[in-house]
C-alpha angles and dihedrals in degrees: 000000000000116000136193110207115207118231093252094067120103115254090232091062091051092048090050092052091049091050087053087058098255115144103235127183115194117217095229091050092059095046096254097115110132093015122133117270090243091059091050091050091049090052090049093050093048091050099040094245131149112227119226116191144151089212112115090204090076088061089055091054089052095046100038109007145049095327096054107145094013097084133071116302097233095196093053092044091053093047093047098038 
């Protein structure tokens, strides 16, 4: 699994994922620090990466923005889980 770690994640978490053999790109390491969430998501999509972030704004993009319909269906998850 290839991951794109947002700049707000602790370096220790990223190191731990890498030690667990996950391929992790870190937003500052690829010159995306300070970029808009939408740009980070576009980079991830173009490069087949899963974004991990503690930033609640990404949730807003899933629920109301460009990722509408691509995230978890909360109602179905609650009914089935």
